[in-house]
C-alpha positions in Angstrom: -14.1 4.8 -18.5 -11.5 4.4 -21.2 -12.8 4.3 -24.8 -12.4 0.9 -26.4 -10.2 2.1 -29.2 -7.7 3.1 -26.6 -7.4 -0.4 -25.2 -4.8 -3.0 -26.1 -5.5 -6.7 -25.2 -2.7 -9.2 -24.7 -4.0 -12.2 -22.8 -3.1 -15.7 -21.9 -6.7 -16.8 -22.6 -8.2 -15.5 -25.8 -11.9 -14.5 -25.0 -14.6 -16.4 -26.8 -16.3 -13.1 -27.8 -13.1 -11.8 -29.5 -15.1 -10.6 -32.6 -17.3 -8.5 -30.4 -14.3 -6.9 -28.6 -12.7 -6.0 -31.9 -15.9 -4.6 -33.2 -15.9 -2.3 -30.2 -12.5 -1.0 -31.2 -10.2 -3.0 -28.9 -6.8 -3.8 -30.3 -5.9 -7.4 -29.9 -2.4 -8.9 -29.8 -2.2 -12.6 -30.4 0.1 -14.2 -27.8 0.5 -17.6 -29.3 0.3 -19.3 -32.7 -2.9 -21.0 -31.7 -4.4 -17.6 -30.7 -3.4 -16.2 -34.0 -5.1 -19.0 -35.9 -8.2 -18.6 -33.7 -8.3 -14.9 -34.4 -7.9 -15.4 -38.1 -10.7 -18.0 -38.2 -13.0 -15.6 -36.3 -12.0 -12.4 -38.1 -10.4 -13.1 -41.5 -9.0 -10.0 -43.1 -8.8 -8.0 -39.8 -5.9 -6.1 -38.4 -4.0 -7.8 -35.6 -1.1 -7.4 -33.3 1.5 -10.0 -32.3 3.0 -10.2 -28.8 6.4 -11.7 -29.1 8.7 -13.2 -26.5 12.0 -11.6 -27.7 14.1 -14.3 -26.1 15.2 -12.1 -23.2 13.6 -11.2 -19.9 14.2 -9.3 -16.7 12.3 -8.7 -13.5 12.5 -7.9 -9.8 12.1 -11.6 -9.1 11.7 -14.8 -11.2 7.9 -14.4 -10.7 7.9 -11.1 -12.5 10.2 -12.1 -15.3 8.0 -12.6 -18.4 10.6 -13.0 -21.2 13.1 -15.6 -22.2 12.9 -19.4 -22.7 11.4 -20.0 -19.2 8.4 -17.7 -19.9 5.2 -18.8 -21.6 4.2 -15.2 -22.4 4.1 -14.3 -26.1 5.1 -16.0 -29.3 8.8 -17.1 -29.3 10.7 -14.8 -31.6 12.0 -17.6 -33.8 8.4 -18.4 -34.9 7.9 -15.1 -36.8 7.8 -17.0 -40.2 5.0 -19.2 -38.8 3.2 -16.0 -37.8 3.6 -14.6 -41.3 2.2 -17.8 -42.8 -0.8 -17.9 -40.5 -1.5 -14.2 -41.2 -1.3 -14.8 -44.9 -3.7 -17.8 -44.7 -6.4 -15.7 -43.0 -5.6 -12.5 -44.9 -4.7 -10.8 -41.6 -2.8 -7.5 -41.5 -0.1 -7.4 -38.8 -0.1 -3.8 -37.7 1.4 -4.0 -34.2 4.3 -5.8 -32.4 4.1 -6.0 -28.7 6.8 -7.2 -26.2 7.1 -7.1 -22.4 10.0 -8.6 -20.6 9.1 -8.2 -16.9 8.3 -5.9 -14.0 11.1 -4.0 -12.2 13.4 -4.7 -15.1 17.0 -3.6 -15.6 17.1 -0.5 -17.9 20.0 -1.9 -19.8 18.0 -5.1 -20.6 15.0 -3.0 -21.5 17.1 -1.0 -24.0 18.5 -4.2 -25.5 15.0 -5.6 -25.8 13.9 -2.5 -27.7 16.5 -3.2 -30.4 15.4 -6.9 -30.6 11.8 -5.9 -30.7 12.2 -3.4 -33.5 14.0 -6.1 -35.6 10.8 -8.1 -35.4 9.0 -5.3 -37.2 11.3 -5.5 -40.2 9.6 -8.7 -41.4 6.1 -7.3 -41.1 5.9 -4.4 -43.5 2.4 -3.3 -42.4 3.5 -2.8 -38.7 3.0 0.8 -37.6 3.1 0.5 -33.9 5.7 -1.1 -31.5 4.6 -1.6 -27.9 7.5 -2.1 -25.6 5.3 -2.9 -22.6 6.1 -1.7 -19.1 8.2 -2.9 -16.2 9.7 0.4 -15.0 11.0 0.1 -11.5 9.0 2.0 -8.9 10.7 3.2 -5.7 8.2 2.1 -2.9 10.8 1.9 -0.2 13.2 4.7 0.7 16.2 2.6 -0.4 14.6 1.8 -3.8 15.5 3.6 -7.0 13.1 4.7 -9.7 13.7 3.8 -13.3 15.2 6.9 -15.0 12.9 7.3 -18.0 15.4 9.7 -19.6 18.1 7.1 -19.3 15.9 4.4 -20.8 14.3 6.6 -23.4 17.2 8.3 -25.1 18.8 5.0 -26.6 15.3 3.8 -27.6 14.7 7.1 -29.5 18.0 6.4 -31.4 16.8 2.9 -32.2 13.5 4.2 -33.7 15.3 7.0 -35.6 17.8 4.6 -37.1 15.0 2.2 -38.1 13.1 5.0 -39.8 16.3 6.1 -41.7 16.9 2.5 -42.9 13.3 1.5 -43.8 11.5 4.8 -44.4 9.0 3.7 -41.7 8.3 5.9 -38.7 6.9 3.6 -36.0 4.5 4.8 -33.3 5.9 3.9 -29.9 3.6 2.6 -27.1 4.5 1.9 -23.5 2.6 0.6 -20.5 3.7 2.6 -17.4 0.7 1.9 -15.3 2.5 0.8 -12.1 5.1 3.5 -12.5 2.3 6.1 -12.5 0.0 4.8 -9.7 1.9 2.5 -7.4 2.6 5.2 -4.8 -0.9 6.9 -5.1 -2.7 4.2 -3.1 -2.4 2.9 0.5 -4.2 0.3 2.6 -5.3 1.7 6.0 -5.6 -1.2 8.4 -6.1 -1.6 12.1 -3.9 -3.4 14.6 -6.4 -5.9 15.9 -4.0 -8.0 18.1 -0.4 -8.0 19.3 1.3 -11.2 20.5 4.8 -12.3 21.4 6.6 -15.6 21.1 9.0 -14.8 24.0 12.5 -13.4 24.4 14.0 -15.5 21.6 11.0 -15.1 19.3 9.2 -12.2 17.8 6.5 -9.6 18.6 3.7 -9.8 16.0 1.3 -7.1 15.0 -1.9 -8.7 13.6 -3.9 -6.6 11.2 -7.5 -6.6 10.0 -6.1 -6.7 6.5 -3.5 -8.8 4.7 -3.0 -10.9 1.6 -6.7 -10.4 0.9 -5.8 -6.8 0.1 -2.0 -6.7 -0.6 -0.7 -10.0 -2.0 2.6 -8.8 -3.3 4.7 -9.5 -0.2 3.3 -13.1 0.1 3.8 -13.8 -3.6 7.0 -12.0 -4.4 8.6 -11.0 -1.2 7.8 -7.4 -2.3 8.5 -4.6 0.2 6.0 -2.0 1.2 6.5 0.9 3.7 4.6 0.1 6.9 3.6 3.1 9.0 2.0 2.9 12.5 -0.4 5.8 13.2 -1.5 5.9 16.8 -5.2 6.1 17.4 -4.4 8.9 19.9 -2.9 11.7 17.8 -1.3 13.1 21.0 0.6 9.8 21.7 4.4 9.9 21.8 6.0 6.5 21.6 9.3 4.8 21.1 10.0 2.3 18.3 10.1 -1.4 18.5 11.0 -4.3 16.2 8.0 -6.2 15.1 6.7 -8.7 12.5 3.6 -7.6 10.7 1.1 -10.2 9.6 -2.3 -10.3 8.0 -5.6 -11.8 9.1 -5.6 -14.9 7.0 -5.0 -18.4 8.5 -1.8 -18.7 6.5 1.8 -18.4 7.8 2.4 -16.8 4.4 0.2 -13.9 5.1 3.2 -11.8 6.0 3.7 -8.2 5.2 7.2 -7.8 6.7 8.9 -10.6 4.8 12.5 -10.4 3.7 13.2 -8.8 0.4 12.4 -11.2 -2.5 11.9 -14.0 0.1 8.1 -14.3 0.8 8.6 -17.2 3.2 11.3 -15.5 5.4 10.2 -13.5 8.4 11.8 -10.0 8.7 11.3 -7.6 11.5 10.6 -3.9 10.9 11.4 -1.2 13.4 8.2 0.8 13.7 6.5 3.1 16.1 5.4 1.1 19.1 1.8 0.0 18.3 -1.1 -0.9 20.5 -4.4 -2.7 19.6 -6.7 -0.2 17.9 -3.9 1.8 16.3 -3.8 2.2 12.5 -1.1 0.7 10.3 -0.8 2.1 6.8 0.6 -0.1 4.0 1.9 2.4 1.5 2.7 1.8 -2.2 -0.5 -0.1 -2.7 -1.8 1.7 -5.8 -0.9 -1.0 -8.3 -1.2 -4.8 -8.3 -2.9 -4.8 -4.9 -6.7 -4.4 -5.1 -6.7 -6.0 -8.6 -4.5 -8.9 -7.4 -6.1 -9.5 -4.0 -7.1 -13.0 -2.9 -10.7 -11.9 -2.9 -12.9 -13.6 -0.3 -10.2 -16.0 1.0 -11.0 -17.1 4.5 -14.5 -15.5 3.9 -13.2 -11.9 4.2 -15.3 -9.5 2.2 -13.7 -6.9 -0.1 -12.6 -3.8 1.7 -14.1 -0.5 0.6 -12.0 1.9 -1.5 -12.0 5.7 -1.1 -10.6 8.5 -3.3 -8.9 11.4 -1.7 -9.4 14.5 -3.8 -7.2 17.7 -3.9 -9.7 19.5 -1.6 -9.1 16.9 1.1 -12.5 15.2 0.7 -12.9 11.5 0.8 -15.2 9.8 -1.7 -16.3 6.1 -1.6 -15.6 4.6 -5.0 -16.2 1.0 -3.9 -18.4 0.1 -1.0 -17.5 -2.6 1.5 -18.7 -5.9 0.2 -21.7 -7.3 2.2 -20.8 -10.7 3.7 -23.8 -12.4 1.9 -22.3 -11.6 -1.5 -19.5 -14.1 -0.8 -21.9 -17.0 -1.2 -24.6 -15.5 -3.3 -23.6 -17.5 -6.4 -23.7 -20.8 -4.5 -26.5 -23.1 -5.6 -28.7 -25.1 -3.2 -28.6 -28.8 -4.0 -31.7 -31.0 -3.7 -31.6 -32.9 -0.4 -31.9 -36.2 -2.4 -28.5 -35.6 -3.9 -26.9 -35.3 -0.5 -28.7 -38.2 1.1 
């Protein structure tokens, strides 16, 4: 695993065992004034980070925009004086500033936010690290564009250099490019378990043995993932057809071929003609899929996970969940209570 001193924690819910986590080396960023007070009461005299909402946000959709006045994430930037007062009351040393404005954000907005974020460091003289979060656009679909890190990074470097010249303080830059690094390293391999039609004026539907229990992003955000039909017979040669791809949950919203940014709107994909028993691969599933799944919804167990190594070997890294584990934490009530 990752050593504790390499972890940074910014959370909507401050853990009750915060002192234990800090003792392990985890770096905590308070995300509200009440969190900062609670941290100070638990760990007076400790080092702490502050996650600010810089007043600006950007995201692929409104659901992935986590900055600006409509976002609850982070301490509103105008409350920096209150932060300084709380830190002084508990003898806390503010050593980090953290901001994150959204996922799939506009590079120009990200650059502007970098300047706004570094200004927050001016009023906290002990700050040595500025974490600008993540949000770098990942090209999952062929029509998508990756964030150009050189385009984003050059102006940010200038901002840091200018700050150092003005203050004599060279800040350490941290970023969180997790999705950018791993989104396209994972895929869900499902099976077409049924194929139905709603007539000439309707749609042809491919029903999978996976869905929002494994890849929630389309249902939640209207996110787009490449969908690839792989015939069970490798020798098969087939034409294409327009289909709607749906998951196995009893939900109209369990839709993998939704319209872009519109999770409730059906969109057809032109795919290789599929038959029951064929495979369908949902690509671009390496980030915010397994970790964000609707685990055990409709009593579907967790799917297994496998790692494909460079030598072509597959290794199980998470076994398929036994069905009984879904209800293992349920407690049997005494019959008298139910009578």
